[in-house]
All heavy atoms as TSV, in Angstrom:
chain	resi	resn	atom	element	x	y	z
A	1	MET	N	N	11.991	8.315	0.370
A	1	MET	CA	C	11.290	7.289	-0.385
A	1	MET	C	C	10.008	6.919	0.354
A	1	MET	O	O	9.946	6.923	1.574
A	1	MET	CB	C	12.191	6.067	-0.547
A	1	MET	CG	C	11.681	5.025	-1.526
A	1	MET	SD	S	11.387	5.573	-3.217
A	1	MET	CE	C	12.998	5.459	-3.947
A	2	ILE	N	N	9.009	6.563	-0.385
A	2	ILE	CA	C	7.691	6.222	0.160
A	2	ILE	C	C	7.632	4.709	0.382
A	2	ILE	O	O	8.170	3.928	-0.402
A	2	ILE	CB	C	6.601	6.677	-0.830
A	2	ILE	CG1	C	6.680	8.192	-1.000
A	2	ILE	CG2	C	5.223	6.236	-0.358
A	2	ILE	CD1	C	5.910	8.717	-2.175
A	3	ILE	N	N	6.962	4.307	1.440
A	3	ILE	CA	C	6.834	2.894	1.780
A	3	ILE	C	C	5.424	2.393	1.457
A	3	ILE	O	O	4.435	3.003	1.869
A	3	ILE	CB	C	7.126	2.656	3.282
A	3	ILE	CG1	C	8.533	3.143	3.643
A	3	ILE	CG2	C	6.951	1.176	3.645
A	3	ILE	CD1	C	9.657	2.415	2.949
A	4	ASP	N	N	5.367	1.285	0.749
A	4	ASP	CA	C	4.080	0.620	0.470
A	4	ASP	C	C	3.507	0.159	1.818
A	4	ASP	O	O	4.155	-0.614	2.526
A	4	ASP	CB	C	4.361	-0.573	-0.452
A	4	ASP	CG	C	3.102	-1.320	-0.853
A	4	ASP	OD1	O	2.192	-1.470	-0.027
A	4	ASP	OD2	O	3.068	-1.786	-2.008
A	5	PRO	N	N	2.306	0.622	2.198
A	5	PRO	CA	C	1.769	0.275	3.515
A	5	PRO	C	C	1.349	-1.187	3.652
A	5	PRO	O	O	1.096	-1.652	4.752
A	5	PRO	CB	C	0.557	1.203	3.663
A	5	PRO	CG	C	0.166	1.547	2.279
A	5	PRO	CD	C	1.426	1.524	1.462
A	6	VAL	N	N	1.311	-1.910	2.540
A	6	VAL	CA	C	0.902	-3.316	2.590
A	6	VAL	C	C	2.104	-4.243	2.747
A	6	VAL	O	O	2.144	-5.072	3.653
A	6	VAL	CB	C	0.095	-3.696	1.333
A	6	VAL	CG1	C	-0.217	-5.184	1.303
A	6	VAL	CG2	C	-1.202	-2.891	1.295
A	7	CYS	N	N	3.106	-4.088	1.883
A	7	CYS	CA	C	4.235	-5.027	1.905
A	7	CYS	C	C	5.510	-4.434	2.512
A	7	CYS	O	O	6.426	-5.170	2.858
A	7	CYS	CB	C	4.527	-5.543	0.501
A	7	CYS	SG	S	5.208	-4.299	-0.604
A	8	GLY	N	N	5.583	-3.114	2.633
A	8	GLY	CA	C	6.745	-2.489	3.236
A	8	GLY	C	C	7.863	-2.161	2.255
A	8	GLY	O	O	8.904	-1.661	2.661
A	9	MET	N	N	7.646	-2.431	0.959
A	9	MET	CA	C	8.672	-2.109	-0.042
A	9	MET	C	C	8.746	-0.601	-0.260
A	9	MET	O	O	7.767	0.112	-0.072
A	9	MET	CB	C	8.329	-2.766	-1.393
A	9	MET	CG	C	8.591	-4.233	-1.450
A	9	MET	SD	S	8.213	-4.936	-3.087
A	9	MET	CE	C	9.251	-3.945	-4.157
A	10	GLU	N	N	9.905	-0.145	-0.678
A	10	GLU	CA	C	10.038	1.255	-1.064
A	10	GLU	C	C	9.374	1.446	-2.418
A	10	GLU	O	O	9.538	0.610	-3.309
A	10	GLU	CB	C	11.503	1.655	-1.140
A	10	GLU	CG	C	12.182	1.688	0.201
A	10	GLU	CD	C	13.618	2.171	0.115
A	10	GLU	OE1	O	14.147	2.328	-0.996
A	10	GLU	OE2	O	14.212	2.383	1.184
A	11	VAL	N	N	8.631	2.537	-2.557
A	11	VAL	CA	C	7.883	2.809	-3.781
A	11	VAL	C	C	8.171	4.231	-4.240
A	11	VAL	O	O	8.210	5.153	-3.428
A	11	VAL	CB	C	6.364	2.660	-3.545
A	11	VAL	CG1	C	5.583	2.916	-4.820
A	11	VAL	CG2	C	6.035	1.296	-2.984
A	12	ASP	N	N	8.369	4.389	-5.525
A	12	ASP	CA	C	8.550	5.716	-6.109
A	12	ASP	C	C	7.188	6.398	-6.166
A	12	ASP	O	O	6.190	5.762	-6.493
A	12	ASP	CB	C	9.144	5.572	-7.518
A	12	ASP	CG	C	9.615	6.909	-8.061
A	12	ASP	OD1	O	8.774	7.838	-8.161
A	12	ASP	OD2	O	10.802	7.015	-8.381
A	13	GLU	N	N	7.154	7.690	-5.857
A	13	GLU	CA	C	5.877	8.406	-5.899
A	13	GLU	C	C	5.318	8.534	-7.319
A	13	GLU	O	O	4.208	9.008	-7.504
A	13	GLU	CB	C	5.988	9.772	-5.232
A	13	GLU	CG	C	6.878	10.751	-5.938
A	13	GLU	CD	C	7.013	12.051	-5.172
A	13	GLU	OE1	O	7.207	12.009	-3.941
A	13	GLU	OE2	O	6.931	13.096	-5.814
A	14	LYS	N	N	6.071	8.093	-8.313
A	14	LYS	CA	C	5.569	8.069	-9.691
A	14	LYS	C	C	4.818	6.774	-9.976
A	14	LYS	O	O	4.353	6.558	-11.089
A	14	LYS	CB	C	6.734	8.221	-10.677
A	14	LYS	CG	C	7.421	9.564	-10.574
A	14	LYS	CD	C	8.616	9.630	-11.492
A	14	LYS	CE	C	9.364	10.944	-11.291
A	14	LYS	NZ	N	10.664	10.951	-11.971
A	15	SER	N	N	4.698	5.906	-8.968
A	15	SER	CA	C	3.998	4.632	-9.144
A	15	SER	C	C	2.589	4.863	-9.673
A	15	SER	O	O	1.898	5.780	-9.252
A	15	SER	CB	C	3.917	3.890	-7.802
A	15	SER	OG	O	3.080	2.759	-7.921
A	16	GLN	N	N	2.189	4.000	-10.594
A	16	GLN	CA	C	0.831	4.111	-11.134
A	16	GLN	C	C	-0.205	3.565	-10.156
A	16	GLN	O	O	-1.398	3.779	-10.316
A	16	GLN	CB	C	0.731	3.362	-12.460
A	16	GLN	CG	C	0.967	1.861	-12.329
A	16	GLN	CD	C	0.847	1.152	-13.651
A	16	GLN	OE1	O	-0.104	1.370	-14.400
A	16	GLN	NE2	N	1.837	0.318	-13.959
A	17	TYR	N	N	0.269	2.867	-9.128
A	17	TYR	CA	C	-0.647	2.277	-8.151
A	17	TYR	C	C	-0.732	3.177	-6.932
A	17	TYR	O	O	0.199	3.237	-6.119
A	17	TYR	CB	C	-0.165	0.882	-7.752
A	17	TYR	CG	C	0.091	0.002	-8.933
A	17	TYR	CD1	C	1.387	-0.366	-9.277
A	17	TYR	CD2	C	-0.965	-0.432	-9.725
A	17	TYR	CE1	C	1.621	-1.159	-10.379
A	17	TYR	CE2	C	-0.738	-1.227	-10.824
A	17	TYR	CZ	C	0.557	-1.583	-11.146
A	17	TYR	OH	O	0.798	-2.362	-12.239
A	18	LYS	N	N	-1.817	3.902	-6.831
A	18	LYS	CA	C	-1.986	4.807	-5.701
A	18	LYS	C	C	-3.469	4.993	-5.438
A	18	LYS	O	O	-4.312	4.757	-6.307
A	18	LYS	CB	C	-1.309	6.143	-5.952
A	18	LYS	CG	C	-1.804	6.879	-7.172
A	18	LYS	CD	C	-0.962	8.105	-7.426
A	18	LYS	CE	C	-1.359	8.768	-8.738
A	18	LYS	NZ	N	-0.515	9.904	-9.060
A	19	THR	N	N	-3.773	5.428	-4.237
A	19	THR	CA	C	-5.149	5.717	-3.877
A	19	THR	C	C	-5.156	6.777	-2.790
A	19	THR	O	O	-4.153	6.956	-2.089
A	19	THR	CB	C	-5.864	4.444	-3.371
A	19	THR	OG1	O	-7.260	4.728	-3.248
A	19	THR	CG2	C	-5.333	3.992	-2.021
A	20	MET	N	N	-6.256	7.491	-2.690
A	20	MET	CA	C	-6.386	8.482	-1.636
A	20	MET	C	C	-7.310	7.908	-0.562
A	20	MET	O	O	-8.361	7.350	-0.876
A	20	MET	CB	C	-6.945	9.799	-2.164
A	20	MET	CG	C	-7.062	10.855	-1.076
A	20	MET	SD	S	-7.519	12.475	-1.687
A	20	MET	CE	C	-5.955	13.039	-2.345
A	21	TYR	N	N	-6.887	8.039	0.674
A	21	TYR	CA	C	-7.698	7.567	1.787
A	21	TYR	C	C	-7.610	8.584	2.911
A	21	TYR	O	O	-6.506	8.928	3.348
A	21	TYR	CB	C	-7.200	6.195	2.250
A	21	TYR	CG	C	-8.020	5.617	3.377
A	21	TYR	CD1	C	-9.305	5.144	3.147
A	21	TYR	CD2	C	-7.510	5.558	4.661
A	21	TYR	CE1	C	-10.066	4.621	4.171
A	21	TYR	CE2	C	-8.263	5.040	5.704
A	21	TYR	CZ	C	-9.543	4.575	5.450
A	21	TYR	OH	O	-10.294	4.061	6.478
A	22	LYS	N	N	-8.747	9.092	3.341
A	22	LYS	CA	C	-8.824	10.095	4.397
A	22	LYS	C	C	-7.909	11.291	4.126
A	22	LYS	O	O	-7.199	11.771	5.013
A	22	LYS	CB	C	-8.511	9.476	5.760
A	22	LYS	CG	C	-9.581	8.514	6.237
A	22	LYS	CD	C	-9.337	8.068	7.649
A	22	LYS	CE	C	-10.504	7.234	8.150
A	22	LYS	NZ	N	-10.297	6.750	9.512
A	23	GLY	N	N	-7.897	11.730	2.880
A	23	GLY	CA	C	-7.163	12.929	2.512
A	23	GLY	C	C	-5.675	12.759	2.280
A	23	GLY	O	O	-4.963	13.729	2.047
A	24	LYS	N	N	-5.187	11.510	2.343
A	24	LYS	CA	C	-3.763	11.259	2.118
A	24	LYS	C	C	-3.602	10.269	0.973
A	24	LYS	O	O	-4.379	9.330	0.843
A	24	LYS	CB	C	-3.131	10.683	3.396
A	24	LYS	CG	C	-1.642	10.437	3.269
A	24	LYS	CD	C	-1.053	9.945	4.577
A	24	LYS	CE	C	0.428	9.644	4.377
A	24	LYS	NZ	N	1.038	9.112	5.603
A	25	VAL	N	N	-2.568	10.496	0.142
A	25	VAL	CA	C	-2.304	9.600	-0.977
A	25	VAL	C	C	-1.345	8.502	-0.523
A	25	VAL	O	O	-0.313	8.793	0.098
A	25	VAL	CB	C	-1.705	10.357	-2.181
A	25	VAL	CG1	C	-1.406	9.388	-3.324
A	25	VAL	CG2	C	-2.650	11.448	-2.651
A	26	TYR	N	N	-1.685	7.262	-0.825
A	26	TYR	CA	C	-0.845	6.103	-0.517
A	26	TYR	C	C	-0.396	5.477	-1.825
A	26	TYR	O	O	-1.186	5.356	-2.756
A	26	TYR	CB	C	-1.615	5.078	0.328
A	26	TYR	CG	C	-1.957	5.614	1.686
A	26	TYR	CD1	C	-3.156	6.284	1.905
A	26	TYR	CD2	C	-1.072	5.481	2.743
A	26	TYR	CE1	C	-3.460	6.810	3.158
A	26	TYR	CE2	C	-1.361	5.999	3.999
A	26	TYR	CZ	C	-2.560	6.659	4.194
A	26	TYR	OH	O	-2.849	7.179	5.431
A	27	TYR	N	N	0.870	5.066	-1.851
A	27	TYR	CA	C	1.469	4.495	-3.065
A	27	TYR	C	C	1.783	3.031	-2.824
A	27	TYR	O	O	2.166	2.635	-1.722
A	27	TYR	CB	C	2.743	5.243	-3.430
A	27	TYR	CG	C	2.499	6.693	-3.746
A	27	TYR	CD1	C	2.500	7.656	-2.745
A	27	TYR	CD2	C	2.251	7.102	-5.049
A	27	TYR	CE1	C	2.261	8.988	-3.028
A	27	TYR	CE2	C	2.015	8.435	-5.347
A	27	TYR	CZ	C	2.019	9.373	-4.330
A	27	TYR	OH	O	1.781	10.694	-4.609
A	28	PHE	N	N	1.690	2.242	-3.903
A	28	PHE	CA	C	1.872	0.797	-3.804
A	28	PHE	C	C	2.793	0.307	-4.907
A	28	PHE	O	O	2.904	0.912	-5.959
A	28	PHE	CB	C	0.507	0.101	-3.898
A	28	PHE	CG	C	-0.448	0.617	-2.874
A	28	PHE	CD1	C	-1.253	1.709	-3.151
A	28	PHE	CD2	C	-0.505	0.060	-1.618
A	28	PHE	CE1	C	-2.104	2.234	-2.193
A	28	PHE	CE2	C	-1.348	0.574	-0.645
A	28	PHE	CZ	C	-2.150	1.662	-0.936
A	29	CYS	N	N	3.417	-0.845	-4.635
A	29	CYS	CA	C	4.351	-1.399	-5.621
A	29	CYS	C	C	3.630	-2.156	-6.722
A	29	CYS	O	O	4.199	-2.394	-7.783
A	29	CYS	CB	C	5.362	-2.314	-4.929
A	29	CYS	SG	S	4.618	-3.810	-4.245
A	30	SER	N	N	2.392	-2.565	-6.467
A	30	SER	CA	C	1.672	-3.387	-7.448
A	30	SER	C	C	0.170	-3.222	-7.283
A	30	SER	O	O	-0.310	-2.720	-6.255
A	30	SER	CB	C	2.032	-4.861	-7.261
A	30	SER	OG	O	1.517	-5.325	-6.013
A	31	SER	N	N	-0.564	-3.700	-8.280
A	31	SER	CA	C	-2.024	-3.662	-8.203
A	31	SER	C	C	-2.507	-4.579	-7.078
A	31	SER	O	O	-3.523	-4.315	-6.455
A	31	SER	CB	C	-2.647	-4.059	-9.535
A	31	SER	OG	O	-2.262	-5.368	-9.892
A	32	HIS	N	N	-1.758	-5.642	-6.821
A	32	HIS	CA	C	-2.137	-6.561	-5.747
A	32	HIS	C	C	-2.116	-5.850	-4.397
A	32	HIS	O	O	-3.070	-5.969	-3.615
A	32	HIS	CB	C	-1.192	-7.766	-5.734
A	32	HIS	CG	C	-1.545	-8.768	-4.685
A	32	HIS	ND1	N	-2.540	-9.687	-4.852
A	32	HIS	CD2	C	-1.057	-8.957	-3.446
A	32	HIS	CE1	C	-2.647	-10.409	-3.747
A	32	HIS	NE2	N	-1.752	-9.991	-2.885
A	33	CYS	N	N	-1.050	-5.129	-4.105
A	33	CYS	CA	C	-0.967	-4.397	-2.831
A	33	CYS	C	C	-2.053	-3.319	-2.752
A	33	CYS	O	O	-2.638	-3.109	-1.694
A	33	CYS	CB	C	0.416	-3.791	-2.650
A	33	CYS	SG	S	1.669	-4.981	-2.162
A	34	LEU	N	N	-2.311	-2.671	-3.851
A	34	LEU	CA	C	-3.357	-1.646	-3.882
A	34	LEU	C	C	-4.708	-2.271	-3.529
A	34	LEU	O	O	-5.448	-1.746	-2.688
A	34	LEU	CB	C	-3.416	-0.991	-5.262
A	34	LEU	CG	C	-4.571	-0.021	-5.514
A	34	LEU	CD1	C	-4.577	1.130	-4.524
A	34	LEU	CD2	C	-4.504	0.501	-6.939
A	35	ARG	N	N	-5.023	-3.404	-4.126
A	35	ARG	CA	C	-6.302	-4.075	-3.841
A	35	ARG	C	C	-6.379	-4.523	-2.384
A	35	ARG	O	O	-7.416	-4.394	-1.743
A	35	ARG	CB	C	-6.499	-5.272	-4.774
A	35	ARG	CG	C	-6.896	-4.880	-6.197
A	35	ARG	CD	C	-7.388	-6.069	-6.995
A	35	ARG	NE	N	-6.455	-7.177	-6.994
A	35	ARG	CZ	C	-5.484	-7.358	-7.868
A	35	ARG	NH1	N	-5.333	-6.509	-8.866
A	35	ARG	NH2	N	-4.681	-8.389	-7.786
A	36	GLU	N	N	-5.262	-5.049	-1.871
A	36	GLU	CA	C	-5.261	-5.479	-0.472
A	36	GLU	C	C	-5.534	-4.303	0.462
A	36	GLU	O	O	-6.285	-4.423	1.420
A	36	GLU	CB	C	-3.918	-6.132	-0.113
A	36	GLU	CG	C	-3.712	-7.493	-0.716
A	36	GLU	CD	C	-4.720	-8.514	-0.216
A	36	GLU	OE1	O	-4.934	-8.579	1.009
A	36	GLU	OE2	O	-5.316	-9.211	-1.046
A	37	PHE	N	N	-4.915	-3.187	0.179
A	37	PHE	CA	C	-5.133	-1.985	1.000
A	37	PHE	C	C	-6.585	-1.544	0.929
A	37	PHE	O	O	-7.195	-1.208	1.954
A	37	PHE	CB	C	-4.210	-0.865	0.528
A	37	PHE	CG	C	-4.319	0.399	1.338
A	37	PHE	CD1	C	-3.634	0.525	2.541
A	37	PHE	CD2	C	-5.094	1.460	0.899
A	37	PHE	CE1	C	-3.726	1.689	3.297
A	37	PHE	CE2	C	-5.196	2.628	1.633
A	37	PHE	CZ	C	-4.504	2.747	2.841
A	38	GLN	N	N	-7.152	-1.544	-0.255
A	38	GLN	CA	C	-8.524	-1.074	-0.434
A	38	GLN	C	C	-9.539	-1.978	0.264
A	38	GLN	O	O	-10.616	-1.531	0.627
A	38	GLN	CB	C	-8.847	-0.938	-1.921
A	38	GLN	CG	C	-8.103	0.221	-2.549
A	38	GLN	CD	C	-8.276	0.304	-4.053
A	38	GLN	OE1	O	-8.413	-0.717	-4.726
A	38	GLN	NE2	N	-8.256	1.509	-4.587
A	39	LYS	N	N	-9.199	-3.246	0.465
A	39	LYS	CA	C	-10.100	-4.159	1.174
A	39	LYS	C	C	-10.249	-3.761	2.638
A	39	LYS	O	O	-11.314	-3.876	3.210
A	39	LYS	CB	C	-9.559	-5.594	1.113
A	39	LYS	CG	C	-9.705	-6.248	-0.228
A	39	LYS	CD	C	-9.128	-7.654	-0.144
A	39	LYS	CE	C	-9.016	-8.292	-1.504
A	39	LYS	NZ	N	-8.335	-9.611	-1.417
A	40	ASN	N	N	-9.137	-3.315	3.258
A	40	ASN	CA	C	-9.171	-2.990	4.680
A	40	ASN	C	C	-8.045	-2.013	5.024
A	40	ASN	O	O	-7.064	-2.389	5.666
A	40	ASN	CB	C	-9.026	-4.277	5.505
A	40	ASN	CG	C	-9.343	-4.029	6.954
A	40	ASN	OD1	O	-9.578	-2.892	7.370
A	40	ASN	ND2	N	-9.354	-5.094	7.739
A	41	PRO	N	N	-8.187	-0.755	4.605
A	41	PRO	CA	C	-7.104	0.213	4.828
A	41	PRO	C	C	-6.774	0.439	6.300
A	41	PRO	O	O	-5.603	0.597	6.653
A	41	PRO	CB	C	-7.620	1.495	4.179
A	41	PRO	CG	C	-9.080	1.300	4.012
A	41	PRO	CD	C	-9.313	-0.169	3.898
A	42	GLU	N	N	-7.756	0.413	7.159
A	42	GLU	CA	C	-7.497	0.674	8.581
A	42	GLU	C	C	-6.559	-0.372	9.188
A	42	GLU	O	O	-5.742	-0.055	10.045
A	42	GLU	CB	C	-8.814	0.731	9.366
A	42	GLU	CG	C	-9.620	1.990	9.107
A	42	GLU	CD	C	-8.903	3.268	9.526
A	42	GLU	OE1	O	-8.168	3.247	10.522
A	42	GLU	OE2	O	-9.084	4.288	8.842
A	43	GLU	N	N	-6.677	-1.606	8.743
A	43	GLU	CA	C	-5.804	-2.656	9.273
A	43	GLU	C	C	-4.339	-2.343	8.967
A	43	GLU	O	O	-3.472	-2.464	9.833
A	43	GLU	CB	C	-6.171	-4.002	8.667
A	43	GLU	CG	C	-5.265	-5.119	9.156
A	43	GLU	CD	C	-5.622	-6.439	8.539
A	43	GLU	OE1	O	-6.776	-6.616	8.131
A	43	GLU	OE2	O	-4.721	-7.295	8.472
A	44	TYR	N	N	-4.051	-1.905	7.745
A	44	TYR	CA	C	-2.663	-1.610	7.370
A	44	TYR	C	C	-2.167	-0.331	8.023
A	44	TYR	O	O	-0.997	-0.232	8.394
A	44	TYR	CB	C	-2.525	-1.544	5.848
A	44	TYR	CG	C	-2.702	-2.899	5.237
A	44	TYR	CD1	C	-3.882	-3.238	4.593
A	44	TYR	CD2	C	-1.705	-3.862	5.338
A	44	TYR	CE1	C	-4.067	-4.499	4.061
A	44	TYR	CE2	C	-1.878	-5.133	4.803
A	44	TYR	CZ	C	-3.059	-5.445	4.166
A	44	TYR	OH	O	-3.232	-6.698	3.652
A	45	LEU	N	N	-3.049	0.638	8.185
A	45	LEU	CA	C	-2.629	1.886	8.810
A	45	LEU	C	C	-2.417	1.703	10.310
A	45	LEU	O	O	-1.553	2.326	10.905
A	45	LEU	CB	C	-3.670	2.981	8.548
A	45	LEU	CG	C	-3.841	3.352	7.077
A	45	LEU	CD1	C	-4.913	4.414	6.930
A	45	LEU	CD2	C	-2.526	3.809	6.463
A	46	ARG	N	N	-3.174	0.817	10.903
A	46	ARG	CA	C	-3.064	0.576	12.338
A	46	ARG	C	C	-1.885	-0.345	12.659
A	46	ARG	O	O	-1.125	-0.097	13.590
A	46	ARG	CB	C	-4.370	-0.042	12.841
A	46	ARG	CG	C	-4.454	-0.252	14.328
A	46	ARG	CD	C	-5.825	-0.766	14.779
A	46	ARG	NE	N	-6.278	-1.916	14.004
A	46	ARG	CZ	C	-7.316	-1.913	13.161
A	46	ARG	NH1	N	-8.019	-0.828	12.998
A	46	ARG	NH2	N	-7.652	-2.993	12.497
A	47	SER	N	N	-1.723	-1.403	11.883
A	47	SER	CA	C	-0.721	-2.429	12.190
A	47	SER	C	C	0.573	-2.300	11.404
A	47	SER	O	O	1.562	-2.934	11.748
A	47	SER	CB	C	-1.311	-3.813	11.917
A	47	SER	OG	O	-2.490	-3.996	12.643
A	48	GLY	N	N	0.568	-1.529	10.324
A	48	GLY	CA	C	1.761	-1.382	9.512
A	48	GLY	C	C	1.878	-2.491	8.479
A	48	GLY	O	O	1.034	-3.388	8.417
A	49	PRO	N	N	2.929	-2.432	7.660
A	49	PRO	CA	C	3.117	-3.428	6.598
A	49	PRO	C	C	3.217	-4.840	7.162
A	49	PRO	O	O	3.756	-5.052	8.242
A	49	PRO	CB	C	4.437	-3.012	5.955
A	49	PRO	CG	C	4.614	-1.583	6.310
A	49	PRO	CD	C	3.969	-1.419	7.663
A	50	LYS	N	N	2.689	-5.790	6.406
A	50	LYS	CA	C	2.671	-7.178	6.840
A	50	LYS	C	C	3.618	-8.045	6.016
A	50	LYS	O	O	3.530	-9.266	6.047
A	50	LYS	CB	C	1.260	-7.719	6.745
A	50	LYS	CG	C	0.266	-6.895	7.542
A	50	LYS	CD	C	-0.991	-7.622	7.813
A	50	LYS	CE	C	-1.972	-6.825	8.626
A	50	LYS	NZ	N	-1.443	-6.261	9.837
A	51	GLY	N	N	4.500	-7.429	5.242
A	51	GLY	CA	C	5.398	-8.207	4.400
A	51	GLY	C	C	4.723	-8.532	3.090
A	51	GLY	O	O	3.623	-8.085	2.819
A	52	MET	N	N	5.375	-9.323	2.301
A	52	MET	CA	C	4.853	-9.641	0.986
A	52	MET	C	C	3.581	-10.481	1.098
A	52	MET	O	O	3.619	-11.577	1.649
A	52	MET	CB	C	5.884	-10.432	0.178
A	52	MET	CG	C	7.145	-9.680	-0.073
A	52	MET	SD	S	6.822	-8.330	-1.197
A	52	MET	CE	C	8.472	-7.698	-1.390
A	53	PRO	N	N	2.454	-9.957	0.624
A	53	PRO	CA	C	1.231	-10.750	0.674
A	53	PRO	C	C	1.305	-11.923	-0.297
A	53	PRO	O	O	2.072	-11.894	-1.252
A	53	PRO	CB	C	0.145	-9.766	0.260
A	53	PRO	CG	C	0.829	-8.643	-0.402
A	53	PRO	CD	C	2.251	-8.632	0.072
A	54	HIS	N	N	0.518	-12.936	-0.037
A	54	HIS	CA	C	0.492	-14.104	-0.906
A	54	HIS	C	C	0.147	-13.678	-2.332
A	54	HIS	O	O	-0.755	-12.895	-2.538
A	54	HIS	CB	C	-0.555	-15.087	-0.381
A	54	HIS	CG	C	-0.564	-16.372	-1.119
A	54	HIS	ND1	N	0.453	-17.280	-1.006
A	54	HIS	CD2	C	-1.441	-16.888	-2.001
A	54	HIS	CE1	C	0.185	-18.313	-1.768
A	54	HIS	NE2	N	-0.956	-18.104	-2.393
A	55	GLY	N	N	0.842	-14.193	-3.294
A	55	GLY	CA	C	0.582	-13.867	-4.688
A	55	GLY	C	C	1.225	-12.570	-5.142
A	55	GLY	O	O	0.923	-12.058	-6.192
A	56	HIS	N	N	2.134	-12.032	-4.353
A	56	HIS	CA	C	2.788	-10.767	-4.670
A	56	HIS	C	C	3.709	-10.911	-5.833
A	56	HIS	O	O	4.326	-11.853	-6.047
A	56	HIS	CB	C	3.565	-10.290	-3.443
A	56	HIS	CG	C	4.002	-8.867	-3.546
A	56	HIS	ND1	N	5.230	-8.508	-3.993
A	56	HIS	CD2	C	3.365	-7.725	-3.261
A	56	HIS	CE1	C	5.332	-7.198	-3.957
A	56	HIS	NE2	N	4.208	-6.705	-3.521
């Protein structure tokens, strides 16, 4: 199972929320997590999931 890099939830690779960053596809549980990742992808890749973001 794939892990949402923002909140740490398990995500199905069929998720409609995904983006490619540095040649790798990342999957998200929601549009909110996708937007958070796109704001600062390096922070999530460096520090790992931060739990449920506000407004999740």
